[in-house]
C-alpha positions as CSV (number, residue, x, y, z in Angstrom):
1,X,0.1,0.0,0.0
2,X,2.8,2.1,0.8
3,X,4.9,1.8,-2.2
4,X,4.3,4.7,-5.2
5,X,1.8,6.1,-3.0
6,X,0.5,8.7,-5.5
7,X,-1.5,6.1,-7.7
8,X,-4.9,5.9,-8.2
9,X,-4.9,2.4,-6.4
10,X,-3.1,4.2,-3.2
11,X,-6.1,6.8,-3.4
12,X,-8.9,4.1,-3.6
13,X,-7.6,1.9,-0.7
14,X,-7.4,5.5,1.2
15,X,-11.0,6.2,0.0
16,X,-12.3,2.7,1.2
17,X,-10.6,3.1,4.5
18,X,-12.3,6.8,4.8
19,X,-15.6,5.6,4.0
20,X,-15.5,2.8,6.7
21,X,-14.0,5.4,9.3
22,X,-16.6,7.8,8.5
23,X,-19.7,5.7,8.3
24,X,-18.8,4.6,12.0
25,X,-21.0,1.4,11.7
26,X,-20.0,-2.0,10.5
27,X,-20.7,-2.7,6.7
28,X,-21.8,-5.6,4.6
29,X,-19.9,-6.1,1.3
30,X,-23.1,-5.1,-0.2
31,X,-23.5,-1.9,1.4
32,X,-20.0,-0.8,0.9
33,X,-19.9,-1.9,-2.9
34,X,-23.2,-0.2,-3.2
35,X,-22.0,3.0,-1.7
36,X,-18.8,3.1,-3.7
37,X,-20.5,2.1,-7.0
38,X,-23.1,5.0,-6.5
39,X,-20.3,7.3,-6.1
40,X,-18.9,6.2,-9.3
41,X,-15.4,6.0,-7.2
42,X,-14.2,2.4,-8.7
43,X,-15.6,-0.5,-10.4
44,X,-17.2,-3.9,-8.6
45,X,-14.0,-5.8,-9.2
46,X,-11.5,-3.4,-8.3
47,X,-13.5,-2.9,-4.7
48,X,-13.2,-6.5,-4.4
49,X,-9.6,-6.9,-5.0
50,X,-8.8,-3.8,-2.6
51,X,-10.9,-5.2,0.2
52,X,-9.1,-8.3,0.0
53,X,-5.8,-6.6,-0.3
54,X,-6.8,-4.3,2.9
55,X,-8.1,-7.2,4.6
56,X,-5.0,-9.3,4.3
57,X,-2.7,-6.6,5.6
58,X,-4.8,-5.9,8.5
59,X,-6.0,-2.3,7.6
60,X,-9.9,-3.6,7.7
61,X,-11.4,-6.5,9.3
62,X,-13.5,-8.8,7.6
63,X,-15.7,-10.5,10.0
64,X,-17.5,-13.8,8.6
65,X,-18.2,-15.0,12.3
66,X,-21.4,-12.6,12.0
67,X,-24.4,-12.8,9.7
68,X,-24.3,-10.9,7.4
69,X,-20.3,-11.0,7.3
70,X,-19.3,-7.3,7.8
71,X,-16.5,-4.8,7.2
72,X,-14.9,-2.2,9.6
73,X,-11.8,-0.3,9.8
74,X,-9.0,-2.0,12.1
75,X,-6.5,0.1,14.1
76,X,-3.5,-0.1,11.3
77,X,-6.2,1.5,9.0
78,X,-7.1,4.1,11.0
79,X,-3.6,4.8,11.6
80,X,-2.7,4.8,7.9
81,X,-5.5,7.0,7.0
82,X,-4.8,9.7,9.9
83,X,-1.1,10.0,8.3
84,X,-2.1,9.9,4.5
85,X,-5.6,11.1,4.7
86,X,-4.3,14.5,3.2
87,X,-3.8,12.5,0.0
88,X,-7.7,12.6,-0.6
89,X,-8.7,16.2,-2.0
90,X,-11.1,17.8,0.3
91,X,-13.6,18.4,-2.2
92,X,-13.7,14.5,-2.8
93,X,-14.2,13.9,1.0
94,X,-16.7,16.4,1.1
95,X,-19.1,14.7,-1.2
96,X,-18.4,11.5,0.0
97,X,-19.3,12.9,3.4
98,X,-22.7,14.2,2.0
99,X,-23.5,10.8,0.8
100,X,-22.1,9.1,4.0
101,X,-24.9,11.0,5.9
102,X,-27.5,10.1,3.7
103,X,-26.5,6.3,3.5
104,X,-26.2,6.1,7.4
105,X,-30.0,7.0,7.5
106,X,-30.6,4.2,4.9
107,X,-28.7,1.9,6.6
108,X,-29.8,2.8,10.3
109,X,-33.2,2.2,9.1
110,X,-32.4,-1.1,8.3
111,X,-31.3,-1.8,11.8
112,X,-33.7,-2.5,15.0
113,X,-32.4,-2.2,18.3
114,X,-33.5,-2.6,21.9
115,X,-32.1,-1.6,25.3
116,X,-34.1,-2.6,28.6
117,X,-33.3,-3.6,32.3
118,X,-35.1,-5.1,35.1
119,X,-34.5,-5.8,38.9
120,X,-33.0,-9.2,39.2
121,X,-35.1,-11.6,40.9
122,X,-34.8,-12.0,44.9
123,X,-32.3,-8.8,44.5
124,X,-32.6,-5.5,45.4
125,X,-29.4,-3.8,43.8
126,X,-28.8,-6.1,40.9
127,X,-30.6,-5.2,37.6
128,X,-30.1,-7.5,34.4
129,X,-29.7,-5.2,31.2
130,X,-30.5,-6.8,27.6
131,X,-29.3,-5.0,24.7
132,X,-30.2,-6.4,21.2
133,X,-29.0,-5.0,17.8
134,X,-30.6,-6.7,14.7
135,X,-29.9,-5.9,10.8
136,X,-32.7,-6.5,8.5
137,X,-34.3,-9.1,11.2
138,X,-31.0,-10.9,11.5
139,X,-29.6,-10.7,14.9
140,X,-26.1,-9.3,15.2
141,X,-26.0,-8.9,19.2
142,X,-28.2,-10.2,22.1
143,X,-26.1,-9.0,25.3
144,X,-26.9,-9.4,29.0
145,X,-25.4,-7.7,31.5
146,X,-25.7,-7.5,35.2
147,X,-25.0,-4.0,37.1
148,X,-25.7,-2.9,40.6
149,X,-27.4,0.2,40.4
150,X,-30.3,1.4,38.5
151,X,-28.7,4.5,37.5
152,X,-26.0,2.3,35.8
153,X,-28.9,0.2,34.0
154,X,-30.7,3.4,32.7
155,X,-27.4,5.1,31.6
156,X,-26.5,1.9,29.7
157,X,-29.8,1.4,28.0
158,X,-29.8,5.2,26.7
159,X,-26.2,4.9,25.7
160,X,-27.3,2.1,23.6
161,X,-30.3,3.4,22.1
162,X,-28.6,6.6,21.1
163,X,-25.7,4.8,19.4
164,X,-25.9,1.1,19.3
165,X,-24.1,0.8,15.9
166,X,-21.1,2.5,17.2
167,X,-20.9,0.5,20.8
168,X,-21.3,-2.7,18.3
169,X,-18.6,-1.7,16.2
170,X,-16.3,-1.2,19.7
171,X,-17.2,-4.4,20.9
172,X,-16.3,-6.2,17.8
173,X,-13.2,-4.3,17.7
174,X,-12.3,-5.2,21.2
175,X,-13.3,-9.1,21.1
176,X,-11.4,-9.4,17.8
177,X,-8.1,-7.8,18.6
178,X,-5.3,-10.1,20.2
179,X,-4.7,-9.2,23.8
């Protein structure tokens, strides 16, 4: 990726990293491809090849353990983007940002989420929190937690409802990183 970094290939790979970073939610190959094709940035075969290459060098993560399989930017990809982002023209990034805002709404509508808590049976201070995220009706995450205050339970539920896709991304990143 870093050899002869003035090429169209370099810019296209940076663009994929930029899109994944700015979208702030994991994307399926179909969603990512749809977005890039709609923007007329590169063709399908180029997208597919660059996704493979970026995955092989750990700039993006491909998670096939969830259904549907998803892509998200990795730590190495975020670092590379922060170093080389200025290689993407500002006007180009602004056009992408406008479309990302539209697509975020579109993708968010296909996701369902829920967060609720209840007092644990036979306890005065333990609360069970249930968090759920679905994509097109398919479960992405079901998580139950036990916390020891109602205020904490309320805050976790509120946070989840406000930004579940971002928390989901963080959970995936944390759990898929070597310790």
